[in-house]
VEXBAMAR-23534 format. One record per residue (C-alpha): z, x, y; residue in three letters. Coordinates in steps of 0.02 Angstrom, whole numbers, plus 50000, padded with zeros to 5 digits. Layout:
! VEXBAMAR-23534
<w: Z; u: X; v: Y; type: ala>
...
END
This chain:
! VEXBAMAR-23534
<w: 50000; u: 50000; v: 50000; type: met>
<w: 49950; u: 50066; v: 50170; type: val>
<w: 50073; u: 50052; v: 50314; type: asp>
<w: 49978; u: 49992; v: 50468; type: ile>
<w: 50039; u: 50029; v: 50643; type: asn>
<w: 49958; u: 50015; v: 50814; type: tyr>
<w: 49985; u: 50181; v: 50906; type: lys>
<w: 49811; u: 50174; v: 50979; type: asn>
<w: 49744; u: 50032; v: 51085; type: lys>
<w: 49671; u: 49910; v: 50962; type: ile>
<w: 49594; u: 49743; v: 51009; type: gly>
<w: 49696; u: 49587; v: 50971; type: thr>
<w: 49564; u: 49521; v: 50852; type: arg>
<w: 49564; u: 49680; v: 50747; type: cys>
<w: 49754; u: 49681; v: 50749; type: lys>
<w: 49764; u: 49504; v: 50681; type: arg>
<w: 49640; u: 49543; v: 50543; type: val>
<w: 49733; u: 49701; v: 50492; type: leu>
<w: 49899; u: 49608; v: 50488; type: glu>
<w: 49823; u: 49472; v: 50381; type: gly>
<w: 49752; u: 49595; v: 50256; type: phe>
<w: 49917; u: 49689; v: 50251; type: lys>
<w: 50007; u: 49529; v: 50201; type: lys>
<w: 49876; u: 49491; v: 50068; type: met>
<w: 49886; u: 49666; v: 49992; type: asn>
<w: 49700; u: 49696; v: 50008; type: phe>
<w: 49718; u: 49885; v: 49987; type: phe>
<w: 49740; u: 49887; v: 49799; type: gly>
<w: 49564; u: 49926; v: 49738; type: gly>
<w: 49409; u: 50030; v: 49770; type: lys>
<w: 49273; u: 49952; v: 49875; type: tyr>
<w: 49122; u: 50008; v: 49972; type: ile>
<w: 49087; u: 49962; v: 50153; type: ile>
<w: 48959; u: 49830; v: 50193; type: phe>
<w: 48982; u: 49725; v: 50348; type: ser>
<w: 48889; u: 49622; v: 50475; type: asn>
<w: 49024; u: 49637; v: 50610; type: asp>
<w: 49013; u: 49804; v: 50702; type: phe>
<w: 49156; u: 49760; v: 50821; type: asn>
<w: 49276; u: 49753; v: 50676; type: leu>
<w: 49198; u: 49908; v: 50598; type: leu>
<w: 49223; u: 50003; v: 50759; type: asn>
<w: 49405; u: 49955; v: 50780; type: cys>
<w: 49441; u: 49994; v: 50598; type: ile>
<w: 49356; u: 50164; v: 50610; type: ser>
<w: 49474; u: 50212; v: 50753; type: lys>
<w: 49632; u: 50182; v: 50653; type: met>
<w: 49713; u: 50354; v: 50632; type: pro>
<w: 49835; u: 50294; v: 50499; type: val>
<w: 49699; u: 50239; v: 50378; type: leu>
<w: 49611; u: 50356; v: 50261; type: thr>
<w: 49423; u: 50347; v: 50240; type: val>
<w: 49446; u: 50255; v: 50076; type: asn>
<w: 49568; u: 50131; v: 50153; type: asp>
<w: 49446; u: 50098; v: 50295; type: lys>
<w: 49311; u: 50065; v: 50167; type: met>
<w: 49425; u: 49946; v: 50071; type: lys>
<w: 49471; u: 49854; v: 50230; type: leu>
<w: 49293; u: 49832; v: 50292; type: val>
<w: 49230; u: 49753; v: 50133; type: val>
<w: 49371; u: 49626; v: 50140; type: his>
<w: 49332; u: 49590; v: 50321; type: val>
<w: 49155; u: 49547; v: 50266; type: val>
<w: 49212; u: 49436; v: 50124; type: leu>
<w: 49336; u: 49350; v: 50240; type: phe>
<w: 49202; u: 49318; v: 50370; type: leu>
<w: 49070; u: 49238; v: 50260; type: tyr>
<w: 49191; u: 49138; v: 50153; type: ser>
<w: 49203; u: 49011; v: 50294; type: phe>
<w: 49015; u: 48980; v: 50310; type: val>
<w: 48973; u: 48795; v: 50304; type: thr>
<w: 48807; u: 48708; v: 50289; type: phe>
<w: 48733; u: 48667; v: 50459; type: ser>
<w: 48563; u: 48687; v: 50539; type: gln>
<w: 48467; u: 48813; v: 50430; type: his>
<w: 48560; u: 48887; v: 50283; type: thr>
<w: 48504; u: 49036; v: 50179; type: tyr>
<w: 48561; u: 49126; v: 50023; type: leu>
<w: 48533; u: 49313; v: 50005; type: leu>
<w: 48545; u: 49391; v: 49832; type: gln>
<w: 48552; u: 49578; v: 49859; type: tyr>
<w: 48583; u: 49714; v: 49729; type: glu>
<w: 48548; u: 49893; v: 49781; type: ala>
<w: 48613; u: 50070; v: 49781; type: thr>
<w: 48595; u: 50180; v: 49936; type: phe>
<w: 48618; u: 50369; v: 49943; type: thr>
<w: 48604; u: 50501; v: 50077; type: thr>
<w: 48572; u: 50687; v: 50075; type: ser>
<w: 48668; u: 50714; v: 50236; type: ser>
<w: 48812; u: 50837; v: 50230; type: ser>
<w: 48905; u: 50728; v: 50356; type: gln>
<w: 48863; u: 50552; v: 50295; type: pro>
<w: 48881; u: 50412; v: 50420; type: thr>
<w: 48738; u: 50290; v: 50404; type: trp>
<w: 48686; u: 50109; v: 50381; type: his>
<w: 48539; u: 50005; v: 50319; type: asn>
<w: 48515; u: 49835; v: 50400; type: thr>
<w: 48411; u: 49679; v: 50364; type: ile>
<w: 48359; u: 49572; v: 50512; type: tyr>
<w: 48266; u: 49414; v: 50548; type: tyr>
<w: 48167; u: 49397; v: 50710; type: val>
<w: 48209; u: 49251; v: 50824; type: asn>
<w: 48102; u: 49232; v: 50980; type: asn>
<w: 48069; u: 49418; v: 50982; type: gly>
<w: 48253; u: 49463; v: 50961; type: val>
<w: 48319; u: 49549; v: 50804; type: asp>
<w: 48461; u: 49451; v: 50724; type: lys>
<w: 48562; u: 49539; v: 50591; type: glu>
<w: 48570; u: 49462; v: 50417; type: ile>
<w: 48659; u: 49597; v: 50320; type: tyr>
<w: 48708; u: 49779; v: 50343; type: asp>
<w: 48759; u: 49909; v: 50214; type: val>
<w: 48862; u: 50044; v: 50299; type: thr>
<w: 48942; u: 50197; v: 50223; type: ser>
<w: 49035; u: 50355; v: 50270; type: ile>
<w: 49009; u: 50429; v: 50098; type: glu>
<w: 48855; u: 50490; v: 50007; type: lys>
<w: 48828; u: 50333; v: 49901; type: glu>
<w: 48857; u: 50147; v: 49921; type: ala>
<w: 48812; u: 49999; v: 49812; type: ser>
<w: 48796; u: 49815; v: 49853; type: val>
<w: 48789; u: 49668; v: 49733; type: asn>
<w: 48811; u: 49502; v: 49823; type: ile>
<w: 48760; u: 49322; v: 49846; type: phe>
<w: 48779; u: 49299; v: 50033; type: tyr>
<w: 48765; u: 49131; v: 50123; type: ile>
<w: 48729; u: 49124; v: 50310; type: phe>
<w: 48662; u: 49001; v: 50438; type: thr>
<w: 48542; u: 49013; v: 50585; type: thr>
<w: 48502; u: 48901; v: 50731; type: asn>
<w: 48315; u: 48916; v: 50701; type: asn>
<w: 48214; u: 48935; v: 50541; type: pro>
<w: 48178; u: 49112; v: 50485; type: ile>
<w: 47993; u: 49156; v: 50488; type: thr>
<w: 47994; u: 49346; v: 50485; type: ser>
<w: 48100; u: 49490; v: 50420; type: leu>
<w: 48122; u: 49673; v: 50462; type: lys>
<w: 48238; u: 49816; v: 50412; type: ala>
<w: 48313; u: 49970; v: 50493; type: lys>
<w: 48383; u: 50130; v: 50416; type: ser>
<w: 48491; u: 50248; v: 50521; type: val>
<w: 48578; u: 50415; v: 50490; type: ser>
<w: 48701; u: 50463; v: 50626; type: val>
<w: 48685; u: 50645; v: 50679; type: ser>
<w: 48833; u: 50761; v: 50689; type: gly>
<w: 48881; u: 50945; v: 50688; type: thr>
<w: 48866; u: 50956; v: 50500; type: leu>
<w: 48713; u: 50849; v: 50471; type: thr>
<w: 48530; u: 50889; v: 50466; type: ser>
<w: 48477; u: 50705; v: 50484; type: cys>
<w: 48409; u: 50618; v: 50635; type: thr>
<w: 48499; u: 50479; v: 50727; type: ser>
<w: 48335; u: 50392; v: 50769; type: ile>
<w: 48320; u: 50224; v: 50680; type: ala>
<w: 48179; u: 50202; v: 50556; type: ser>
<w: 48107; u: 50026; v: 50572; type: leu>
<w: 48001; u: 49931; v: 50447; type: ser>
<w: 47849; u: 49828; v: 50492; type: pro>
<w: 47882; u: 49641; v: 50512; type: ile>
<w: 47866; u: 49543; v: 50349; type: gln>
<w: 47828; u: 49357; v: 50356; type: thr>
<w: 47948; u: 49235; v: 50273; type: phe>
<w: 47924; u: 49054; v: 50220; type: asp>
<w: 48083; u: 48986; v: 50141; type: arg>
<w: 48074; u: 49096; v: 49985; type: cys>
<w: 48051; u: 49283; v: 49961; type: ser>
<w: 48087; u: 49415; v: 49829; type: ser>
<w: 47987; u: 49550; v: 49916; type: asn>
<w: 48101; u: 49695; v: 49965; type: ser>
<w: 47961; u: 49815; v: 50013; type: ser>
<w: 48003; u: 49801; v: 50198; type: phe>
<w: 48177; u: 49872; v: 50163; type: ile>
<w: 48104; u: 50018; v: 50066; type: met>
<w: 47983; u: 50056; v: 50207; type: lys>
<w: 48129; u: 50074; v: 50328; type: ala>
<w: 48229; u: 50182; v: 50206; type: val>
<w: 48080; u: 50292; v: 50164; type: asn>
<w: 48051; u: 50321; v: 50348; type: gly>
<w: 48222; u: 50400; v: 50365; type: asn>
<w: 48236; u: 50586; v: 50326; type: arg>
<w: 48400; u: 50574; v: 50230; type: cys>
<w: 48425; u: 50399; v: 50156; type: asn>
<w: 48364; u: 50337; v: 49988; type: asn>
<w: 48377; u: 50167; v: 49903; type: ala>
<w: 48358; u: 50085; v: 49734; type: leu>
<w: 48340; u: 49897; v: 49756; type: ile>
<w: 48359; u: 49807; v: 49590; type: thr>
<w: 48372; u: 49628; v: 49655; type: lys>
<w: 48319; u: 49549; v: 49817; type: phe>
<w: 48296; u: 49364; v: 49849; type: lys>
<w: 48310; u: 49267; v: 50011; type: leu>
<w: 48294; u: 49077; v: 50000; type: ile>
<w: 48326; u: 48930; v: 50112; type: glu>
<w: 48451; u: 48805; v: 50039; type: ile>
<w: 48531; u: 48640; v: 50084; type: glu>
<w: 48692; u: 48555; v: 50035; type: asp>
<w: 48663; u: 48471; v: 49866; type: phe>
<w: 48783; u: 48330; v: 49911; type: lys>
<w: 48709; u: 48297; v: 50082; type: val>
<w: 48527; u: 48286; v: 50028; type: val>
<w: 48576; u: 48163; v: 49892; type: asn>
<w: 48691; u: 48060; v: 50003; type: asn>
<w: 48832; u: 48092; v: 49881; type: phe>
<w: 49001; u: 48021; v: 49930; type: asn>
<w: 49145; u: 47915; v: 49863; type: thr>
<w: 49032; u: 47762; v: 49865; type: val>
<w: 48869; u: 47835; v: 49801; type: asn>
<w: 48936; u: 47916; v: 49642; type: asn>
<w: 48875; u: 47811; v: 49495; type: asp>
<w: 48731; u: 47821; v: 49374; type: ile>
<w: 48681; u: 47664; v: 49279; type: lys>
<w: 48652; u: 47681; v: 49094; type: ser>
<w: 48494; u: 47576; v: 49102; type: cys>
<w: 48412; u: 47659; v: 49252; type: glu>
<w: 48335; u: 47823; v: 49307; type: thr>
<w: 48412; u: 47918; v: 49453; type: lys>
<w: 48312; u: 48032; v: 49568; type: ser>
<w: 48395; u: 48192; v: 49627; type: leu>
<w: 48332; u: 48292; v: 49776; type: ile>
<w: 48346; u: 48478; v: 49747; type: met>
<w: 48427; u: 48583; v: 49884; type: pro>
<w: 48291; u: 48716; v: 49884; type: thr>
<w: 48103; u: 48731; v: 49868; type: asn>
<w: 48122; u: 48900; v: 49783; type: cys>
<w: 48156; u: 48944; v: 49602; type: asn>
<w: 48314; u: 48868; v: 49529; type: tyr>
<w: 48397; u: 48807; v: 49370; type: ala>
<w: 48479; u: 48636; v: 49354; type: leu>
<w: 48640; u: 48637; v: 49254; type: glu>
<w: 48751; u: 48498; v: 49189; type: tyr>
<w: 48919; u: 48475; v: 49107; type: asn>
<w: 48985; u: 48325; v: 49010; type: ile>
<w: 49151; u: 48298; v: 48918; type: pro>
<w: 49073; u: 48347; v: 48750; type: asn>
<w: 49018; u: 48518; v: 48817; type: asn>
<w: 49127; u: 48672; v: 48819; type: leu>
<w: 49025; u: 48748; v: 48960; type: asp>
<w: 48882; u: 48715; v: 49079; type: trp>
<w: 48712; u: 48688; v: 48999; type: glu>
<w: 48538; u: 48700; v: 49073; type: glu>
<w: 48442; u: 48539; v: 49098; type: leu>
<w: 48303; u: 48640; v: 49182; type: leu>
<w: 48289; u: 48826; v: 49151; type: thr>
<w: 48268; u: 48944; v: 49299; type: tyr>
<w: 48095; u: 48937; v: 49373; type: gly>
<w: 47978; u: 48847; v: 49490; type: asn>
<w: 48044; u: 48672; v: 49457; type: asn>
<w: 48007; u: 48509; v: 49548; type: ala>
<w: 48088; u: 48467; v: 49715; type: ser>
<w: 48139; u: 48295; v: 49648; type: ile>
<w: 48208; u: 48275; v: 49472; type: val>
<w: 48229; u: 48108; v: 49382; type: asn>
<w: 48374; u: 48096; v: 49261; type: ile>
<w: 48440; u: 47961; v: 49143; type: ser>
<w: 48574; u: 47944; v: 49010; type: gln>
<w: 48449; u: 47996; v: 48876; type: asp>
<w: 48441; u: 48171; v: 48953; type: asp>
<w: 48624; u: 48206; v: 48908; type: phe>
<w: 48659; u: 48192; v: 48723; type: leu>
<w: 48834; u: 48127; v: 48692; type: gly>
<w: 48864; u: 48057; v: 48866; type: leu>
<w: 48950; u: 47887; v: 48853; type: gln>
<w: 48980; u: 47747; v: 48978; type: glu>
<w: 49136; u: 47779; v: 49080; type: gly>
<w: 49119; u: 47968; v: 49066; type: glu>
<w: 49080; u: 48090; v: 49207; type: asn>
<w: 48920; u: 48191; v: 49222; type: leu>
<w: 48927; u: 48350; v: 49328; type: gln>
<w: 48769; u: 48427; v: 49401; type: leu>
<w: 48739; u: 48586; v: 49500; type: arg>
<w: 48594; u: 48699; v: 49548; type: val>
<w: 48597; u: 48883; v: 49501; type: arg>
<w: 48499; u: 48996; v: 49617; type: tyr>
<w: 48511; u: 49148; v: 49504; type: ser>
<w: 48402; u: 49183; v: 49353; type: ser>
<w: 48557; u: 49237; v: 49257; type: leu>
<w: 48637; u: 49097; v: 49156; type: lys>
<w: 48825; u: 49114; v: 49169; type: gly>
<w: 48819; u: 49200; v: 49339; type: glu>
<w: 49000; u: 49219; v: 49398; type: ile>
<w: 48972; u: 49226; v: 49587; type: asp>
<w: 49011; u: 49053; v: 49658; type: ile>
<w: 48885; u: 49077; v: 49798; type: asn>
<w: 48748; u: 49076; v: 49665; type: ala>
<w: 48778; u: 48890; v: 49640; type: tyr>
<w: 48760; u: 48733; v: 49742; type: ser>
<w: 48901; u: 48610; v: 49766; type: ser>
<w: 48935; u: 48501; v: 49614; type: thr>
<w: 48887; u: 48318; v: 49602; type: leu>
<w: 49002; u: 48217; v: 49489; type: thr>
<w: 48931; u: 48049; v: 49436; type: tyr>
<w: 49013; u: 47917; v: 49328; type: lys>
<w: 48902; u: 47835; v: 49199; type: leu>
<w: 48922; u: 47647; v: 49213; type: val>
<w: 48848; u: 47504; v: 49113; type: gly>
<w: 48716; u: 47390; v: 49184; type: cys>
<w: 48767; u: 47218; v: 49244; type: ser>
<w: 48673; u: 47062; v: 49191; type: pro>
<w: 48519; u: 47043; v: 49299; type: gln>
<w: 48481; u: 46889; v: 49402; type: leu>
<w: 48342; u: 46776; v: 49342; type: gln>
<w: 48266; u: 46713; v: 49502; type: gly>
<w: 48351; u: 46696; v: 49671; type: pro>
<w: 48526; u: 46633; v: 49702; type: val>
<w: 48531; u: 46442; v: 49704; type: val>
<w: 48629; u: 46390; v: 49860; type: pro>
<w: 48715; u: 46220; v: 49869; type: gln>
<w: 48731; u: 46141; v: 50039; type: lys>
<w: 48892; u: 46067; v: 50102; type: thr>
<w: 48905; u: 45888; v: 50037; type: ser>
<w: 48913; u: 45820; v: 50215; type: cys>
<w: 48868; u: 45898; v: 50382; type: ser>
<w: 49050; u: 45902; v: 50434; type: tyr>
<w: 49124; u: 45969; v: 50271; type: lys>
<w: 49153; u: 46149; v: 50212; type: asn>
<w: 49118; u: 46131; v: 50027; type: asp>
<w: 48959; u: 46232; v: 50000; type: gly>
<w: 48931; u: 46340; v: 49846; type: ser>
<w: 48799; u: 46436; v: 49749; type: phe>
<w: 48744; u: 46468; v: 49570; type: thr>
<w: 48692; u: 46633; v: 49490; type: leu>
<w: 48574; u: 46627; v: 49341; type: asn>
<w: 48576; u: 46785; v: 49234; type: phe>
<w: 48463; u: 46857; v: 49100; type: asp>
<w: 48603; u: 46864; v: 48971; type: arg>
<w: 48779; u: 46808; v: 48933; type: asp>
<w: 48927; u: 46925; v: 48950; type: leu>
<w: 48965; u: 47035; v: 48801; type: asn>
<w: 49132; u: 47037; v: 48712; type: ser>
<w: 49260; u: 47121; v: 48825; type: gly>
<w: 49140; u: 47121; v: 48973; type: glu>
<w: 49194; u: 47039; v: 49135; type: gln>
<w: 49099; u: 46997; v: 49293; type: leu>
<w: 49169; u: 47041; v: 49465; type: ala>
<w: 49102; u: 46961; v: 49625; type: ile>
<w: 49147; u: 46992; v: 49806; type: thr>
<w: 49079; u: 46880; v: 49943; type: leu>
<w: 49049; u: 46929; v: 50124; type: phe>
<w: 49010; u: 46809; v: 50267; type: gln>
<w: 48914; u: 46854; v: 50425; type: lys>
<w: 49023; u: 46862; v: 50579; type: asn>
<w: 48937; u: 46755; v: 50711; type: thr>
<w: 49014; u: 46859; v: 50851; type: ile>
<w: 48968; u: 47038; v: 50804; type: asn>
<w: 48843; u: 47010; v: 50663; type: gly>
<w: 48943; u: 47110; v: 50535; type: ala>
<w: 48973; u: 47046; v: 50359; type: phe>
<w: 49160; u: 47028; v: 50328; type: asp>
<w: 49241; u: 46998; v: 50160; type: ile>
<w: 49310; u: 46822; v: 50149; type: ile>
<w: 49499; u: 46850; v: 50160; type: pro>
<w: 49550; u: 46704; v: 50047; type: ala>
<w: 49454; u: 46663; v: 49890; type: gly>
<w: 49313; u: 46786; v: 49925; type: gly>
<w: 49339; u: 46897; v: 49774; type: gln>
<w: 49344; u: 46856; v: 49589; type: ile>
<w: 49358; u: 47007; v: 49475; type: leu>
<w: 49388; u: 46937; v: 49301; type: asp>
<w: 49250; u: 46813; v: 49258; type: ile>
<w: 49245; u: 46820; v: 49067; type: ser>
<w: 49122; u: 46682; v: 49022; type: thr>
<w: 48959; u: 46610; v: 49088; type: leu>
<w: 48896; u: 46434; v: 49065; type: ser>
<w: 48726; u: 46447; v: 48983; type: asn>
<w: 48702; u: 46617; v: 49069; type: lys>
<w: 48748; u: 46542; v: 49237; type: ser>
<w: 48897; u: 46551; v: 49353; type: tyr>
<w: 48938; u: 46432; v: 49496; type: thr>
<w: 49054; u: 46491; v: 49634; type: trp>
<w: 49214; u: 46387; v: 49620; type: pro>
<w: 49282; u: 46402; v: 49798; type: asn>
<w: 49225; u: 46297; v: 49945; type: asn>
<w: 49114; u: 46385; v: 50073; type: leu>
<w: 49065; u: 46344; v: 50251; type: thr>
<w: 48883; u: 46345; v: 50302; type: ala>
<w: 48822; u: 46518; v: 50353; type: gly>
<w: 48743; u: 46682; v: 50298; type: gln>
<w: 48822; u: 46778; v: 50154; type: tyr>
<w: 48805; u: 46935; v: 50051; type: lys>
<w: 48877; u: 46946; v: 49878; type: leu>
<w: 48905; u: 47100; v: 49773; type: lys>
<w: 48932; u: 47094; v: 49588; type: tyr>
<w: 48948; u: 47205; v: 49437; type: gln>
<w: 49008; u: 47188; v: 49259; type: ser>
<w: 49148; u: 47297; v: 49191; type: his>
<w: 49264; u: 47319; v: 49045; type: thr>
<w: 49452; u: 47326; v: 49064; type: gly>
<w: 49550; u: 47286; v: 49221; type: ser>
<w: 49478; u: 47309; v: 49395; type: leu>
<w: 49563; u: 47302; v: 49565; type: ser>
<w: 49479; u: 47262; v: 49729; type: gly>
<w: 49507; u: 47440; v: 49793; type: asp>
<w: 49453; u: 47524; v: 49630; type: asp>
<w: 49327; u: 47663; v: 49672; type: pro>
<w: 49212; u: 47597; v: 49537; type: ser>
<w: 49204; u: 47433; v: 49632; type: trp>
<w: 49131; u: 47519; v: 49785; type: thr>
<w: 48996; u: 47623; v: 49701; type: gly>
<w: 48808; u: 47605; v: 49696; type: asn>
<w: 48821; u: 47512; v: 49530; type: ser>
<w: 48851; u: 47353; v: 49631; type: leu>
<w: 48710; u: 47227; v: 49639; type: glu>
<w: 48688; u: 47156; v: 49815; type: thr>
<w: 48615; u: 46984; v: 49850; type: val>
<w: 48584; u: 46890; v: 50013; type: asp>
<w: 48601; u: 46701; v: 50026; type: leu>
<w: 48616; u: 46564; v: 50155; type: thr>
<w: 48718; u: 46405; v: 50133; type: ile>
<w: 48664; u: 46261; v: 50244; type: gly>
<w: 48745; u: 46101; v: 50299; type: asn>
<w: 48683; u: 45936; v: 50232; type: ala>
<w: 48582; u: 45841; v: 50360; type: ala>
<w: 48697; u: 45731; v: 50465; type: pro>
<w: 48692; u: 45542; v: 50448; type: val>
<w: 48637; u: 45463; v: 50612; type: asn>
<w: 48582; u: 45289; v: 50662; type: phe>
<w: 48534; u: 45189; v: 50815; type: ser>
<w: 48504; u: 45006; v: 50857; type: ile>
<w: 48320; u: 44984; v: 50890; type: thr>
<w: 48321; u: 44797; v: 50931; type: ser>
<w: 48430; u: 44641; v: 50923; type: ser>
<w: 48419; u: 44454; v: 50955; type: ala>
<w: 48548; u: 44318; v: 50990; type: thr>
<w: 48552; u: 44145; v: 50909; type: glu>
<w: 48404; u: 44034; v: 50953; type: ser>
<w: 48519; u: 43880; v: 50959; type: cys>
<w: 48704; u: 43845; v: 50959; type: phe>
<w: 48776; u: 43888; v: 50787; type: asp>
<w: 48603; u: 43923; v: 50716; type: ser>
<w: 48663; u: 44093; v: 50650; type: asn>
<w: 48490; u: 44169; v: 50662; type: asp>
<w: 48534; u: 44319; v: 50768; type: gly>
<w: 48495; u: 44494; v: 50702; type: tyr>
<w: 48519; u: 44681; v: 50734; type: ile>
<w: 48389; u: 44809; v: 50680; type: glu>
<w: 48446; u: 44986; v: 50634; type: leu>
<w: 48355; u: 45151; v: 50612; type: gln>
<w: 48443; u: 45294; v: 50523; type: gly>
<w: 48419; u: 45473; v: 50462; type: ser>
<w: 48500; u: 45570; v: 50320; type: arg>
<w: 48476; u: 45706; v: 50189; type: glu>
<w: 48303; u: 45679; v: 50114; type: ser>
<w: 48359; u: 45643; v: 49936; type: asp>
<w: 48489; u: 45514; v: 49985; type: arg>
<w: 48486; u: 45331; v: 50032; type: ser>
<w: 48573; u: 45240; v: 50174; type: leu>
<w: 48701; u: 45098; v: 50174; type: phe>
<w: 48783; u: 44995; v: 50311; type: tyr>
<w: 48928; u: 44876; v: 50337; type: gln>
<w: 48987; u: 44778; v: 50488; type: tyr>
<w: 49141; u: 44697; v: 50559; type: ser>
<w: 49156; u: 44542; v: 50668; type: thr>
<w: 49342; u: 44561; v: 50707; type: asn>
<w: 49351; u: 44729; v: 50791; type: gly>
<w: 49359; u: 44832; v: 50631; type: gly>
<w: 49503; u: 44741; v: 50547; type: ile>
<w: 49392; u: 44700; v: 50403; type: ser>
<w: 49213; u: 44742; v: 50355; type: tyr>
<w: 49078; u: 44668; v: 50250; type: ser>
<w: 49031; u: 44750; v: 50086; type: asn>
<w: 48918; u: 44903; v: 50093; type: trp>
<w: 48738; u: 44848; v: 50091; type: leu>
<w: 48584; u: 44958; v: 50065; type: pro>
<w: 48452; u: 44983; v: 50197; type: phe>
<w: 48304; u: 44870; v: 50160; type: leu>
<w: 48183; u: 45013; v: 50192; type: asn>
<w: 48205; u: 45202; v: 50180; type: thr>
<w: 48264; u: 45228; v: 50358; type: asn>
<w: 48266; u: 45053; v: 50434; type: thr>
<w: 48350; u: 44887; v: 50401; type: thr>
<w: 48386; u: 44720; v: 50482; type: arg>
<w: 48557; u: 44637; v: 50483; type: ile>
<w: 48512; u: 44454; v: 50495; type: ser>
<w: 48599; u: 44284; v: 50493; type: gly>
<w: 48715; u: 44333; v: 50634; type: leu>
<w: 48807; u: 44212; v: 50746; type: gly>
<w: 48877; u: 44238; v: 50919; type: lys>
<w: 49004; u: 44380; v: 50930; type: gly>
<w: 49041; u: 44567; v: 50942; type: asn>
<w: 48992; u: 44674; v: 50795; type: tyr>
<w: 49053; u: 44846; v: 50740; type: arg>
<w: 48934; u: 44938; v: 50622; type: ile>
<w: 48960; u: 45086; v: 50503; type: lys>
<w: 48824; u: 45184; v: 50414; type: val>
<w: 48841; u: 45308; v: 50269; type: arg>
<w: 48729; u: 45391; v: 50142; type: asp>
<w: 48735; u: 45382; v: 49953; type: ser>
<w: 48854; u: 45533; v: 49949; type: gln>
<w: 48978; u: 45439; v: 50060; type: asn>
<w: 48940; u: 45547; v: 50213; type: cys>
<w: 48976; u: 45444; v: 50367; type: met>
<w: 48878; u: 45435; v: 50527; type: ala>
<w: 48987; u: 45506; v: 50664; type: lys>
<w: 48978; u: 45421; v: 50834; type: lys>
END
């Protein structure tokens, strides 16, 4: 363990980093220096209490610390880089840097720096840029000193074009070969553009199901070579669904692709960017998608059959769902109903009676909603399941839900008006009449009754003589009170 003190003037940032590494005991192994932060390298190199080896150990941890917090945003790239660099300088202080060019300005991707005669790098390095990378270049430098015969002039490579994928490291070798003292053996080089596997597939706590009867399309997070791996409960380790190579950008999967995968079990998927199966570097893999395999619900046969309210002023609407099959033994149907909010347009779950989670039987493959509904616009979501299910169960919010739109209307109101009337032609002739015209729901008929004593008593209900019109005849002198209803006992409201 190295004891770190601050006799010289060291920047606050460097001091905090050194203190952090001291607490984490990062000085217990042998590492080489490769860093993309020269400010930290400079402050570390000025520490008189650290040996050369300790400085080298510290710098590599600084690098690992820095890029461990990279997140996916804007343009994200993965660099696989395996190389060994040597120098013939008797006073070795040198570095070899990879750049991308952004609007004519060199932006560093990765730098291998050493104060010894040999350094090796073997990494998967993730970094982000504000703009897409279209060109690459490299630089090799040996720093001159009293004991060195090398030049301090940087050797630059020509610009090499880049289009999302490259395994061409020749531009690095051109920079190294242009230096009088440095040499390199590059065994692996690959730079690819990648995206977040979860983001491109809209994966979240809601969208995390795969139906056993359907095919699911997965968008791959890179247009470069990759392998697609999976893991299921029956497997001891990850297996390849697609071996490493130039695979499709969209891959369709189904239950049949995963031998032994059963309903209710989880399927894990990830992309491997390395050609080596079993690669141990976590940066060589995408994020992992974990899907639950769920059974397929009965499918609707035709649209939902809405049922209007029985009368225009009642709230007793309903609907019927007709399915392609009955429920299997142990299978239950869950339905949640949402009504459109007339104020903000959102669909809100009906707070009372809007969710039924344990429907165990259908009537001739049909189900009629048992709770009264007001007229309006609705969405219903349903799925079948086995076992118990709560309204906040994650499986009840996944993409296995079937969504259906429906509208429940009011029955047409019963209305009527008096179109004509006549008094008696003679005293006590009782030949007066009143003619009525009414309207109602199209498949219903109209009835009327009247009272001659202010509504104390009424005549029997009598049908309209015609579809929408009738005459009440044989009337004597007096005041009449009239009621009209339809054949479903819906009253005309006046």
